[in-house]
C-alpha positions, 0 to 999 in steps of 0.5 A, a space after each residue: 732522417 739521418 743514417 746512423 752507425 748501428 749501437 756498439 757494445 764493448 768487449 768481454 775481457 776473455 783474460 785478464 792481463 795480470 799485475 806485476 807483483 814483486 817479492 818485497 823483503 818489506 812484507 815477505 811477501 809477492 805484493 803487487 807493484 805500484 809506483 807512486 808516479 804514473 809508470 815512472 819509477 826512482 829505483 837505487 841500488 846498492 852498488 860496491 865498496 871498491 878495495 878488491 877485484 870484482 867477484 862472482 858475488 859481485 857478478 851475481 847481484 849486479 847481473 840479476 838486479 840488471 835482469 830485474 832492471 831490463 825486464 822493468 824498463 824494456 819489457 813492461 816499459 816502465 821509465 826507469 831511474 836506475 840510481 848506484 853508489 859507490 862506497 869509496 870511503 870505509 873501513 875496510 878501504 882504510 885498512 886495505 889501503 894502509 895496510 898496502 901502503 906500509 906493507 910496500 915500502 917496508 918491502 922496498 926498504 928490505 936488502 937482505 934476509 936479516 935474523 931481526 927481519 926473521 925475528 919481526 916476521 916470526 913475531 908477526 906469526 905469533 901474534 896472528 895464531 894467538 889472537 886470529 887463528 886462536 878463535 877457532 880453537 877448542 880451549 885446550 890448545 887456545 894459545 898466547 904469544 909465549 906458547 905458541 911455539 910448543 902448540 903450533 905442532 897440535 894446532 897444524 895437525 888439527 887442520 888437517 883433520 877435517 872432523 876438527 876443522 869442521 868444530 873450528 869453523 863452527 866458533 869461527 868461520 874465518 877459521 879456516 883462512 887465518 889458519 891458511 896464512 898461518 901455515 904458509 908463513 910457518 913454512 916461508 919461516 922455517 925456509 928464511 931460517 936455513 936458506 940463502 940470505 940474499 934479498 930475493 929470499 928476503 923478499 919471498 919471506 915478506 911476500 909469503 907472509 904479506 897478510 900477516 905481516 901487513 897487519 902487524 906493521 898496520 898496529 904498529 904504524 898506522 899513525 904514520 899514513 897521513 897522506 889523503 892521496 893514499 885512501 884515494 888511489 885504492 877505491 878510484 883503482 878497483 872503480 875503474 875496474 869494477 866497471 870495466 867488469 860490469 861491460 864485460 857481464 854486459 850490465 848496463 851503467 847506472 843513470 847516475 852514480 854517486 860516491 861517498 866522498 863526493 857528498 860529504 857535505 850532504 852528509 853533514 847536513 843530513 845528520 845535522 837534521 837527524 840531530 834536530 829531529 831528536 833521533 841521533 846525539 853525538 858522542 866523542 866527536 862522533 855522531 850516533 842514531 839512537 835506535 831506542 828513542 827512534 823505534 819508540 816514536 809513534 810514526 816509526 819503527 826500528 828494523 822493519 825488514 829484520 826486526 828479528 836481528 835488532 840484537 845480533 851482536 855479530 851482525 851490529 859489529 860488522 856494520 860498524 865496520 873493523 876501526 869502531 870503537 865505543 861505549 855507546 849502546 850497542 844497537 845506535 850506530 855511527 852515522 859520523 865517525 870521530 877520525 883516528 890517526 891514519 885514517 881520512 878525515 873530512 871537517 864537521 860541527 863535530 870534528 874532523 871525521 868521516 861519514 859512517 856506512 849506512 848514511 852514506 845511502 840515505 844522502 846520496 839516495 835522498 839528494 838524487 831521488 828525493 823523499 820516497 823510492 819505488 825500488 830499493 834493492 841490494 843482496 840479501 846479506 845487506 836487509 840487516 843492519 844496512 838496509 835497516 839502519 838505512 830506512 831508519 836513519 832517512 825516515 829519521 831525516 824526512 820524517 815519514 814513516 815509508 822512505 822506501 816502497 818496495 825492498 827487493 834482496 838478491 839471495 846469496 851466491 855459493 860456490 859447489 855448496 860453500 858460502 862466497 865470501 871476500 872476506 873470508 878469501 873464498 871467491 872466484 874473480 870476475 876475470 877469472 871466470 871469464 876466462 871460463 865461461 862467457 858473460 852469456 852462459 854466466 847471465 844464463 846460469 842466472 836466469 835459470 834460477 829464482 833472483 832471490 834465492 839461493 844460487 849453487 853456483 858449480 861447473 856442473 850447472 854451467 857444463 850441463 843445463 847452461 850448456 843445453 840451454 845456449 846449445 838449443 837456442 843457437 841451433 834453433 836461430 841457425 836453423 831458421 835462419 837456414 831455412 829463411 835463406 833457402 826459402 825462395 819468397 815467391 808463392 807457390 799458389 798455396 797459403 800454408 796457413 792450416 791446422 798445423 799452422 794454427 796450432 803452432 800460432 795459438 802456441 805463440 798466443 799462449 807462450 807470449 800470455 805465460 810469459 808475461 804472467 811468468 815476468 809479473 810473478 816476482 820475476 820469474 825467470 827460470 819459467 819464463 826460460 822454460 816457456 821459451 825453450 818449450 816453444 822453440 821445441 814445438 817448432 822444431 817438431 813442427 819444422 820436421 813435419 812440414 819439410 817444404 809445406 813449412 810457413 817461413 813466414 810464421 816460423 821466422 816471427 816466432 824466431 823473432 819473438 824469442 829473440 827478442 825476449 833473449 835480448 831483453 834479458 840482456 843476452 843479445 849480441 851482434 847487430 841488433 836486427 840480426 834474428 835471433 839473440 846473435 854471436 857474442 863478438 870477441 874480436 874486431 873481426 866478428 863485428 862485420 855483418 857476416 851474413 851480409 857479406 859472405 852469404 852471398 858467395 857460400 850459396 853459391 859454392 853450395 849450389 856448385 857442390 849440390 849439383 856435383 853430388 847430384 850427378 854423381 849420385 845420378 851416375 851411380 858410377 864407382 869412379 865418381 865416389 871421388 868427386 863425393 870425396 871433394 864435396 865432403 872436403 868442402 864441407 869439413 875442410 875448406 868451410 868449417 874454418 870459416 864458420 861454415 856449417 853444411 847439412 846434407 838434406 834427403 831432397 839434395 839440397 844442403 842448408 847453409 848455417 854459420 856457425 863460430 868456427 871454433 864450435 865447429 872446429 871442435 865438433 868436427 875434430 872430435 868426430 874425426 876422433 872417434 872415426 880414427 879411434 874406431 878405425 884404429 880399434 878395428 885395425 887393431 882387431 885385424 892385427 890381432 887376429 892375423 896375429 892369432 892366426 900366424 901363429 895357429 899356421 906356425 903350430 900347424 908346421 910340424 907334421 902329425 908324425 913328428 909332434 911326439 918326438 924329440 925336439 917337440 917333446 923332451 929326449 927319451 919321453 917315450 920309446 915305442 911308435 907306431 906308424 902314425 907317430 903316435 907314441 905305444 910306450 913310454 921311457 921304460 918300454 912299458 905300455 901306454 895306457 888306454 886314457 894316455 893313448 885316447 888324449 895322444 891320439 886327439 892331439 894328433 888328430 888336431 895337429 894332422 888338422 892344423 898341419 893341412 892348413 899349414 900346407 894349404 897356405 904356402 
C-alpha cells in the first residue's frame, strides 16, 4: 500500500480584501471598479487648451490625475493605457493669437505719441467700459459710449466700494477684471495727455492699454489676419511650456498624446457618421448635434452627467465659444464650425471650417481606445456641457448606450478662498508657484485633500500642514539612515524580537491593510497619508524607547515600505534604491549618491570627534573646554555647509545625518540668532543695571550735611540748620512744621546710606 499525504483543507479567509471603489460622476456615488478586459485599463484624460501660461488650476488637475494614475498602475497593478489630448485649435486660441498679432503689428508701427493715437485708445476705452464694464453696473449708471466720460468718476468710485463691488460681481463675475483694465487704461490716458510725446511714452500707453486696445483692433481688423502660421505658433509655444511645467511637477507624460490639428480628417469622417445616424444636421456651413432627437431615441440619454444643467444658457454658450453665433436651438452644439474671415480653416463636405470643441475628444479617444473607455477624467468644470456632449456625440457615432464606464472629475481649486480662473485673470502660474514651493510640497498639498473635493490653496496650508508633513518624513528617514549606519550588522547573541518588536510588526501589517482600504475607498489619499504618518510616529516611539536594543532590520523594513508608498504617490526624489523618499534633485551636483561618496570620510571625522569629547569629559579639566569648542566648531561650522548633521547622544556617540545644507544652515543661523538675541538682552539688562547703579552712586556723592544747602536746594529756601545739616526754619525764619521735619529727616537718612555706599565704592 502506497504512502499518501494526509488531506489538506483550504484556509478560511479571516480578512476580506477590499474591492476598489471609485466615485463615478455617472452615478454620483462610489461604485466598484470593473475594467472590461482583465487588468487592462483604457483611460482618456482631457488635456489643456494651450494659449497661455500653465497655472495652479492645471497643477491641481494634472498632478491629481497623475496621482490617481500612479495608484492604479504602481499600487493596484493595472496595465493602464493613458491618453491625453492637446487642444491646439479653439476660439480662445484664435482670439489670443489674432489679438497678439494685431497688437504687436500696431505697436511696431508706432513711432510717437500723437493726438490720433490717444484718440484711438480713448475710443477703445469708451467701448470697453460701455460694453464690458457696464455688464456688472447697476442700471442707474450704465453708460453708453457717449456718456462714459461723464459717468466714469461714479463708476470708478463704485469699484472702490467693497460692498457695491460684491453686487457688481454678482451681475458679472468678470466685472473686477474688466474694471481693472479700464482703470489702468484711464490712468495711462491721463498721463499721456499731459506728458511727453516721444516713442517711449507712446509705447507705455499701448502696453498699459493692451487688453482693451487688442480687443478693439481685433474687432476692426480681424479679417486681415490670413496667415495660418499665426494660429499655429501660439499653441505650439504654450504646449511646449505646458509639458515642461508638467515635467517640473513630476507628472508622467501620457502614453499617447494627441493634437486636434492632427486629427481633422478623422473628425470630418466622424461627423459624417453622426449625420448618417440621424443625430446631426448641417446649417449655414456648420454642423450641429441634434440633442432633442438624440435624447428622444430609445437607447440614448442626453446630459447623463448633469441632466439638471440642460437648460443652462450660460454654460451652453460658454461651451460653444466666444466666436460662435447662430439661430439654431440653444441646446444644439457645434460639431463643425464654418470659418469666418480671420479664422483658420480646413476643407470639409460642408465647406471650409474647423472642428467644434467637444468633437475633438470623442474622435481622438475613439481613434486610440475604441468604442468603449474604462475611465475618462478631467476637471469638474468640464462635466457640462463638454463631457456630456462628448458622451452624446460618441454614443451617437458608435450607436452604443455607454461609451465611458467611469467618469472621474477633480474638484475646483480656490486660492485663499477665491475660485481661480484664467478667464478672470485670477491665477498663479506654475512657474511662479515653483519659485515659492517645491513640486513635492505641491503634491503633498493635493494628496492631503480628496481628489474630487474643492481645494482651498493657501499660504497657511503650505507653511503649516504641508511643511509639518514633509518635515516629519524627512526627520524620520534621516534618523533611520543614521541608525542603520551606526548599526554594526553583527549579531550580539540576541534576536531582538520581543513583545515590542511583535507589536510594531503588527502595526506594520495593520497599516498595510488600512492603507489598501483607504485607496480602495475611491483613492482616499488624505487617509492613506495619515496612516503613513501614524506608523512613522509609532516607529519613532519604538526607536526612542529601545535605544541600543532596537531591531534595526525591522525599523528598516518599516521605513522602506513608507518610502515606497510615498514614491508610489510621485513624491520620490534622488536614487530609487535609496531608503525613504529621497532628496529632491535641484542641480547636477546633487545627482551623485552623496551617502556613498561622503559617508566613509564623515564617519571617520565623527569618530575622531567622539574620541576627543570622551577624553575631555573624562578628565574634567577646565583647560579641556577648548577641545569641546573645537568639536562644536566641527559640528556647527565645518560640517553644516556639507549637509552633515551630527546629533549628540547620551552614550557619547553622535548620529550622522545627511540633510540639505540649506536646511542645516537655516536651522543653525536661526539658533544662533536666538542665542545672540538672548545674549544681547542680557547685556542690555546688565548695562541698564550698571547705569542704574552708577546713577545711584552719583546721587550718593553729596554728603547728607550738604543735601539741604545750596546749590542742592534753591538759595534762601531755608534760613537755619541743626548740626547734621537738617533745616529747622524756613526762608522767613519760621520754625518748620513737624510733618516737614519728619520728611526731611527721612530724606537725610536715605542720603546718608547712599553717601556711605559711594564712599565704599571709591
